[in-house]
N, C-alpha and C positions, 0 to 999 in steps of 0.2 A: 563405127569408129568415132564419128563426131560426137555421138551421145556419150561414149566412154570418156572422151576428152573433157566434155562439159562437166561430168561427174567428178573427174580428177581435179579440175580447176576449182569447182565448188568446195570439194573436200579440203584442198590446200588453203582456200580463203578462210574456211571455217577454222582450220587448225591455226592459221596465222592470227585470226581474231582471238581464238582461245588463248594462244600464247601471250598476246598483248594483255588480255584480261588477267591471266595468271601472273604475269609480270607486275601488273598494276597492284593486284592483291598482295603479292609478296612485298612490294614496296610499302604498301599501306601497313601490312603486318609488321614490317621492320620498323616503320615509324611508330606503330603502337608499342612495340617492345621497347623502342628507344625512349618513348615518352614515359612508359611505366618505370623503366630503369631510372630515368631522370627524377620521377616522383619519389622513388625510394632514396635516391641520393639527396634530394632536397630535405626529406624527413631526417636522414642521417645527419645532415648539417645542422638542422634545427635541434636535434637531440644533443649534439656536441656543444652547440652554443648555450643551451639551457644548463648543461652540466658545468660549463665554464662559469656561467653567471652565478650558479649556486655556490660553487667553490669560492668565488670572489666575495659573496655576501657572508659565507661562513667564516672567511678570514677576517672580515670586518667585525664580525660578531665577537671575536676573541678580545678585541680591544675596546668594545663599545661600553658606554656608560650604562648603568641600570635603566635610565630613562629611554635610551635609544635601542635597547635590546628588544623591546616588545615589537617595535615597527620592523626591525630586521627579521625577527622570527616570523612575523606575518608574511613578509616578502618571500622568505625562504620557503615557507609552507605553500604559498601560491605557486612559486616556480616549480616545486617538487610535484605539485598536482599537475601542472602543465607537462612536466617531464614524463610522468607516468602515462599520460594520454598519448603523447607523441611516440614513446617507446612502443606502446601497443600498436599504434598506426604503422610504425616501421616494421614490426614483426609481421603484421598482416600483409603489408605491401611486398615484403620479401617472399612470403609464403605464396602469394598470388603469382609471382614471377619466377618461382623456382630458385630464389636466391637465399632461402632461409639458412641462417647459420646458428640459430638458437631456437629452442622449442617455443611455441606460442604460449603466452601467459594464460594460466588457468583462471577462470572467474572465481572470485571468493566473495562470500557474503559480506557486504559492507553496510547494509541498511536494514534495520528492524524498526518499523514504525508502529505507533499506537493508532488504532482506528476506532473512533467512537460510533456506536450504533444506537439508533432509536427505533423501536417498534411502534407502529401506530395502533396497537391494541394493548390491553393489560396482559402482559406476557405471563405474569404469575398465575393467571387463571386459565391459561390456554397452553398446557404443557405440550400437546402434540405439535402445535405451531412452533413452539420454542425449540423442539427437537429438529424440526425442519430447518430452522435458522442455524442451529448448530452444525448440521450436515452441510448447509450451504457455505458457512464460513470456513469450515475445514476444506471443502472442495475449492473454494476461492483461494485460500492460502496456498494450496498445492499448485493451482494454475499460475498464480503470481510467481511462485518459486520456479516452476518449470519454464515459463516464458522468459524469465530473466536469468535462466541458467544458474539458479541458486543464489543470485546476488541480492534478492529483495524478498522479504517476508513481512507479515504483520506479526510483531513480537507479542502484542497484547491487543485484544478486543475489549472495549469498554461498552457494556450493554445496558441500556435503560429502556423503559417502555413509555406508553402514552402518558403516564402520570408525571413524567419529568419535564423540566424546562430546558432540556439539552439544546433544542433548536435555537433558542434565543441566546444561549451562553457560549457556543463554541463553533469554530470553523471546522471544516472537514468532516461534517457529520454525514454518515451514510444512513439513509432512511429506508427501512424495509416495510413495505405496505402489504396488507393482505389483499387489497383490491386496487384497481387502477386509481391513480391519484396524480395531481400536478400536471394535468392535461396529457401526459404521456406516461405509459406504464414504466418505462425505464429511461433515465437520462442522466447525463453528467454534464459539467460545464468545463469547456476546454480553455480555462484561464488560470487554473490552479498551479500550485507548486508544492513540493513536499513540506516546506516550512509554513505554508499558508494555503491549504487546499480549499477548494470550493465544496459545496454540497453535491451529493448525487443520490439518486433514488432507485430502488429496486422494488418490483411488485412480484409477490409470490404467485398470487392467483390460484386457480384450481389445478394448474398444470404441474406445479411442483408437489410431487407426492413425497412420502417419507422414505425415500430410497437413496442410496449413494449415487446411482446412475443418474437419477433425475437431478440431484444436486450438482453433479459434474456438468450436466448440460447447462443449467442455469448459471453456473460459476463463470462460464465464458462471457456472458453478457455482463455480469457483475464486474469482471476484470476490465472489460472495455470501458464501462462507465467510471470505474475507479481511476483508470489511467487518464481519461479525459480530465477528471477533476483534480488529480494529484500531480499531473505532469504537464497538462495543457496539450497532450497529444490530440491531433485532429483526426477526422474520419479517413479511413482507407477504403471506403465503399462509395464515396461521392467525390466528384471532381471539384466542386465547391460546396459550401454549406447550403444545403437545400437544392443543390444542382443535380445534374444527371449522374447516373450510377456508373461506377467503374469497378475495378477490383485490384487488390493487392493480395498475393504476389503477382508481379508482372509475368514471371515465368513459372510454369508448373512442371517440375521434373524431379527425378530422384535426387538431384543435387540440392534441391530446396524442399526438404520434407516437412510436411505438417505445418505449412505456413499459408496464411497468416491468421492468428487468432482474432485480430481486428476485423477480419473479413468473414471467417466462419466461426462466429462466436458460439453457436449452439452445437458445434461438433466437438465432443469431449476428447477426440483423438488429436485435435489440432493444438499444438503446444508451443509454437514458435511465433515470435513477432516478426513483422516485415523489417528487413534489414538491408544493408547496402547492396548485397549480391542480387536481390530479387525485388527490390522496391520499384513500384510503379510511380514515377515522378508526377504523373498527371492525376493526382489525388488531392483532396483537400489538405492532407498532411504535407504532401510534396509541394503543392503550390503555395501554401501559407507558411510552412516551416522550413522548406528547402532541404529536407532530409527525411530519411526513413524513420519509423517509430523508434526502433532500438537506439539509433544514433541520437535522436532527440532526447530520449529518456536518459541516456548516458550524459548528455550535455547538461540537462536539468540537474542531475545528481551532482555533477562536478561543480556547477554553479552554487549548489546548496552546501558545498563543502565535503561531499563524499567522493574523494578523488579516485578511489580504487574501482569505481563502477566503469566497466568497459564493454565494448561490443566485441565478443570473441571472434577470432579470425575465421573460424569455420562453425557451421552448425554443430552444437554439442548437445548431448542428451541431458535433460533434467537439471537437477534431480526432480523426479516426478512428484515427490512428496516432501512437503515441509515437515518439521517436527510436529508430532501429533498434539492437538490442542486439548487442554483440560479446562472445563467450564466450572466456575464457582459462582454461586448466587447468594445474595443476602436479600431476604424478604422480611419486611417489617409488617407483621400481620395484624397487630392491634396496638392502639394508643389510648391510654386513659389519663385524664387530667386529675391530678391530686390537689394542687393548689390553684387559687384563682390568679391567672397570669396578669400582671400589671393592674390588678384591681378589677379586672373584667370578670364577668360571670363565666364566660366561655371563651376559649382560645381559638385562634385560627392557625392551626399547626401545619408545619411541613418538616421534611427530613432532609438531611445531607449525610453523605457517607463517603469514606475514603477506603479504597481497596488497593493493596500492594503499593501504597504511597501515592496513589492518584486520587485527587478529590473530584468526585463525580458531580454532575449538575444536580441541583436540588429538585425535590419533587414539587408539584403544584400544591398549594395549601388547601387544607380541609377546614372549612369555615364553620364556626359556631357549633362545636360538638365537644362533648366531654368524654365520650367513649365510642370509638369507631374502629372499623377494620379496613384500613386503606390498601393493604397488600402492595405497598411500595416495593418495587424490585430494583436492585442494582446487580449487574452482572459483570463478570471478568473472566477472560480466557487467556491462558498462557501456554507456552510450549512445555509439554510434559517431561522433556528430557532435562529440564532445569529443576532440580530438587530445591524446594523453598518452603518456608512457612509464610503465610499470607496475613499481614496485619490488616485489621478491619476497624474502622472508627465510625460510630453512629452519633449523630447530633440531631436533636429535636429543637425546633425553633417556633416561636410564636410571632406571626406577622402582625405588626402594629401600624395602624394608620397614622400618618403624619409624625412618626417617630421611628427611631432605629428598632429593628426587630430584636426580640429578646431571646437569649439562649435559655433553654429549659434544662433542668437537672434530671439526667437520666442515669446517673452513675450512683450505685449503692454506697460508694465511699464519699466521705465529706471532702469539700474543697476541690472537687473535680466534677464538671458538669457533663462532658461527653463520655461515651462508653468506648473503651478500647479493648479489643480482644485479638487473639492470634489463632488462626486456623491452620492446622497441620493436615494437608491433604493425604499424607501417607497413613495416618492413624484415624483421621476424622475427629480428633480431639480439638476442643475449643477452650482456650485458657485466657487468663487476664482478669479484667474487671468483672467478668462473668464466666462461668464454666458450664460445659455441656458437650454434646456430641452432634456431629453433623446429621441433618435430617430430623432432629428433634427440637421442638419448640423450647425456647429459653425465655423466662420472664425476669425482668429486673425493674426496680423502682428507685427513683432518686432518693439519696440518702440524707437529706436534711437541708440542702441549699434551697434558695427561693425558686419558685416556678417548677415544682416537682411534677414529673410525669412517670407513668409506668408503661413499659412496652413489652410486647411479645415479638420475638424474632426467630428466624430459622436460617441456618446456613446449609446449603446443599451443594453437591458437586457431582460431576460425572465426566 
């Protein structure tokens, strides 16, 4: 009887303790719900305040002088940018707390960037390697589109090889190496921005074969280095730079699928960035930036003027594929001197080219030669769902010591020195100052102006 009584007393104590704990948890849960509700109300108040301020400035705009309108329009645009971000935050807050009264905003593509690439080999003489690069760039563009839910792709890739001076002439250059270089096989710099990115480097090595699956694997690493360089995103696998290893996502569950590409870069099935719901704050990104990767990229985009870039309220799929890229190459295969440039016996020639309106970096000069085969390559990739004709301009220059460089005449027509053609990818036709077909060599000679040269060139695409 005494033993039974003791068991009863112990059970009652346990039940009482459990009741206290459950009451405490319920109180904490209620406080959490109250706090979450207050968060949503604060956001709602901010949205209303921004809408009111925008209306006030728009009213002032009606009576503003022409000189004052520019400042007012800038202010309104800035407030509208803030309003869009806060509206999205409010939608997400309401959805998290079961208070949603409107559907979440769908991500829309708001940014197409140009990305310059330099190969550390003569790409025109290594077609198999160039095909690997093409596969890698396609896979990278797909991963960028997928990880940002279709909000960011590379609209154009601008490609040059080891013969160019691209490294000295431009920021944001992605370097693709055949073998290990720059002390580390792959690295980016976490100080860049979309409008002034840093360099980053990728090494193909022997592990990248000429298959789509291999390209998809390497594309994750390329995406990580790209985001370091273009947005300043920090590591999600270190606590501090060079410190102990950690991991993001903080939670691994069906609620957080395929996250995070910054952690599992070589897993081609991982297609999500770390984001508020599953971010591990004790990472270099969390400790130095104070937010997850996705929120940081959205902030950087907004700061750069791309107001529509958002962190979606829930994980969303893809799109897994960006528009398919089409590659176009200009190769200057031969240069012959016709006149003595600047009174010199032999010239020191180099080339410049423009493709689709973009002036690419010049080649390195070829010294003291009157007939040579440089195989200078300029490349360009664009989304194939955009039907367009591609203007191409070729310039040949003579580098002169202690004087301005001299433009050479490469145009068969008088009074025009550069050569301008238009390439139609749909038919392969080349027209303009010279005519021909893609894949076939075209020869032209300057038509009478000083410093005449003759060149052979070929335009190819795939």
